[in-house]
Every structure is written in C-alpha cells, then in structure tokens.
N, C-alpha and C positions, 0 to 999 in steps of 0.2 A: 228897658229892662236889661238888655245885653250890656249897655254901658255900665249900669250899676253893678252887674255881676263881675265884669272885668275889674272895676274899681275895687270891689271886695277882695278879689284874688290878689291884686297888685298892692293894695294899701291896707286893708283891714286884717289880713292874715300875715302872721310873722312866724318864722322858725327861729327858735332860740337854742343855741348850742352852749351847754354849760361845761366849761373847762375841757374842751376837746383836746385830745392828745396828739392826734396824727394829722398833719397838714393835708395829706392825700384825702382823708375823709372829709375835711372841710371843703376842699375843692370839689369833691364829688357831690356833696350836699348842694353847693351852689349850682352845679350843672343840673341836678335833679329838680331843683326849684325852677330854674329857667325852662326846663322841658315842660313843667306842669303849670306854668302861668304865675307862680309866686315870685315875688321880688324882694321881700323884706327879710333880711337875715341879720340876726343879732348874735354876737359871740361874747360870752361871759367869761372873764378872767382866764384866758387861755395861757398855757405855758408859752415859752418862746416858740413863736409860730413861723415856720418857713413859708413865707407868702409865695415865693417863687415856685415851690413845689405844689402849693395849693392851687396857684394859677394854672400850672401844667395840667392838673387833674380837672380843673373847672371847664376847660375848653370853651364852649359857647356860653357858659355861665360866668365868664370872667367879669362881666359888668355887674352881676349880682354880688360877686365877691368884692369887687372894688367899692361898691356902695354899702357893704356891711358895716353895721355899727358895733363898736366895742364898748362894753360896760364892765365895771368892776364887780357888780353884784347882780343877783337875780332880780332883786327889788327894782333896780334901775331899768332892767330889761323889760319888765312888765308894767311899769308904773302907770302908763297911759292906756293900758288895755282894760277891757271889760271882763275878760275871761281868760284864765291861764290853765292850760291842760298839760299834765305830765305824762309823757310816753314812757312807761316802765313795765317790765315783765315781772318784777319782784312783788311778792306779797308784802303788805304793809300792816303795821300794827293798828293804825286807825283806819276807819272805813270811809275813805273817799268814795263818792259815786264813780262807778267804772263804766266806760262806754267802749264800743268798738269804733273802727274808722268810719263806718256808715253813719252811726249816730253822731259822732263828732262833726262830720260834714253837715249833716242835717241841721244841727243846732248852730253851727257857725254861720249858716246862710239863712236861718229862720228869722222872719220878720212878722210873725203871726200876731204880735202884740201891737202892731202899727208903728213901732219905733224902728230905728236904723239897725242894720245887722251888727252883731257884736264885733268889737275889736279883739281878735283872738290871738293868743300866743300859744304855740305848742312847744314844750320844752323837751330836750333830749340831753341825757347825761353823758359823762365821759365814758370812753369805750370799755374800760376795765371794771368800772364800779357802778355806772348809771347815776341816777339822781340821788343825792343825799337828802336827809330829812329837812335840812334848812331850805334847800331849793323847793322841796315839796310843800313847805309851809306857805309858799306864795301861790300855790295852785288850788283850784277848787274841784278838779275832776282828774281822773286817771283814764288814759286811753291805752288799751292793750291790743296788740296785733295777734290774732289767732295763728298758731303754728301747729305743725304735726309733731308734737312732743318736745323738740328743742326750742325753747322760748327765746333764747338769745339771738339777736340779729346784729349784723354789722350796722354801724351808725348810719352810713349813707343809704343802705338798703331800707332801714326803718323810715328814714325821712322820705325816701322815694315812695314807699307804700302809702304813707299818710298824704303826701302831696297829690299822688295819683287819685286818691279817693276824693279829695277836695276838688280837683280838676274835673272829675266825672260828675260831681254834684253840680258844678257850675254849668256844665254842658246839658245835664238833665233838666236844668231850670231854664234853658233857652240860650245860653251863651254859645256863640260860635267863634272859635279861635280864628284870627285873621291869617291870611296866607303867609304873612311875614313871620308870625309866631310859630307856624307849623313847619317852616322851611329854614334850614340853616345854611351856612356858607357852602358846605359840601354838596348840598342838593341844588345849588345854583340860585336859591331864593335870596331875598333881601336880608341883610344882616341887621338892619335897624327895625325894631318892631313897629315903629311909627313912621317909617320913611315915606315921604310924600304926602303925609296927612297933616292937616292943620290941628292944633291942640284942641282937645275937647273941653268944654266948659264943665266944671264940677257942678253937680246938682246941689241945690240948697238943702242942708241936712234938716231933719225935723227938729223942732224946738226941744222936745223931751229926749234926753239921753241918759242912760244909766251912768252913775258916777264911776270914775275910773278906779282901777285897783289901787292906785296910789292914794286916792282919797279914802277908799275903804280901809286901807292899811293904817291910816292915821286914826281912824275911829277904833280899829281893833286894838291899837297900842293904848289909846286912852281908856278903853274898856278894861284891858288887862291891868293897867295902873290902878284903876278904881277898884277892881275886884281883889287886887293884892291887899287892899286895906280891910277886907272882909274875911270871914271864915270860909267863903266859897272855895278858895284855892287850896284849902287843907286837903292833902291827899291827891292833888291834881298837879300835873306839870303844866308849865306855861305853854309848851307846844300843843298839848291836848286841847286846852281851852282856846288857843289861837285858831286851830283848825276848826273847832266847833263854831266860833263866832264868825270866822271868815265864810264858812259854808252857809250860815244863816243869812248873812248879808248878800251873798251871791244869789241865793234863791229868791230873796225878796226884791232884787234889782232896784235898789234905791237910787234916786236922783241926787244931785249935789245939794239942793235945798233941803231935801229930807235928811241927808246926813248932817247938815248944819243943825237941824232940830235935835237929832240924837246927840250931837256933840254938846249942845247946850244942856241937855238932860244929864249927861255924864259929868260935866263940869260942876253943875249945881250939886249933884249927888256927892261928888268927891269933896266939894267944899264943906257940905254939911257933916260928912264923916270926920273931916279934919278939924272942924270947928263946932263941936256938939253943943257948946254953951252960948253960941251967938245966934 
C-alpha cells in the first residue's frame, strides 16, 4: 500500500503552471513540490523564462525543475490525465463542481470503484490574471482555497497549500516518507531520495482504466461538430456546450472501448444528417 501511495504522489499527480510570469515563483513551486512528495511539473507556454533565477529559488527542488515538461497548450499538458482541476478564486459564469483541498485530495486518492487512482492534473494560472476560460475548458472541477477575506494568493503559496493537503492525504492512508525524503542537504541527510535502494518494481495496473482526457476531448469535438448541424446549438456558445459534455463524460468515467462505441454513434448520426436521402 505504501508503495502505491508513493507512486501516486510521484507519478499520478502533476502540477500544471499556465503561462507563469515570474521565474522566482516557478522555482518556489518546484521546491514546494519536492517538500511535499510531488515530482511532476508541467509548464504551459511561459514567456521568456530565466531558468537560472528559477533554479536559485528551487534550491532542493532543482531536480523537479530540471525534469519539468514544457508544452505549448493546456490540452497537451493534460492529454493523458483522467481528471483536470482548476485552482481559481474567481467566480465563473458556468457552474463547474467546486471542491476544497481536502475533497480534491480524497478524490485524487480514491479507489473505491476498484480501479486505479486517477491521473490528476491541478492547474494554476498566471500571477496577474489566473486561468482564462480556454484553460478552464479543459478542466472538470474547480478547487478553491478558503481564506479570510482576501482570496488572492501568491502562486507558489497556492501550490504549496494544495501539495501539502495531498501529502497529508497520503500519510493518512498509510504512507510514511523515507528518511531521505524528509532530510535535505542542510540537515545532513542523504540528497538522493532513493540512495542505496534497489529500484522498486512497478505494480501491474488493473485492466480497466478510465479513458484519458485526450480521448475524451476527441469525443467532445466530434459531438460539437455533430450538434453544429442541428438546431441544438441555437442560442448556445460552443464553450457552454463543451463544458456540459466534458462534465458528463467525466462523471460517467468511460473506458476507451466505451468511447469507441460513442464515437461510432456520433459518426453515423453525422453521416445521416449530411446524407438524408441515402
């Protein structure tokens, strides 16, 4: 159990920074992740990033920063995930489900249906504006951090609060951080989280897994193209319908074969609309 919890922290959970503006914040995010057991950092379309300054702020989290993946779009950042959660304090026009850090952590670790834990991405927006609607269109849930009046938090502080709650959830479920992960260079402990240990074998994943967000996105696009040929879209925006369909798919947790069935239905429906006399 402890091994699987550590794997979830290290591999299944990712922090996604969307167009971060300040390299110091990026470095501080990497440090916060390393402190709390997370390792996967994705940075979306950053402006010119001063990596040296980011490394200076990352200190013990420099390995997290060095392993960060850069993508051009949010869609690329969450393509292989099962669940994308937007961290935002702003009220939104459409009603995404809203959770706090505790509920986010519970759902991220939940395996009550017998399947594997979700591959979860938590998105954070740029410092001066947050997440825009395009980024939110790739998310299924909003997480909000309670505050005493002033809702706006520094980017690295917000990431630290979310990561700390995920860390606590892992510990509450039985994971014990190794001595190496609790001690850094200054305390005299080992600097390598796995120093002296032989590699652990990955457990065999269950056969059934929820289709990725990338697969779901393809179905959403096909559904929107089909609905555009009908009166259903009259008076509705593409964004509204996209959020609705994405939410329905997310709650139903379809597998890849199930999505293939739905894809076939939509293609046949579209063909009939475009060829009414055949």
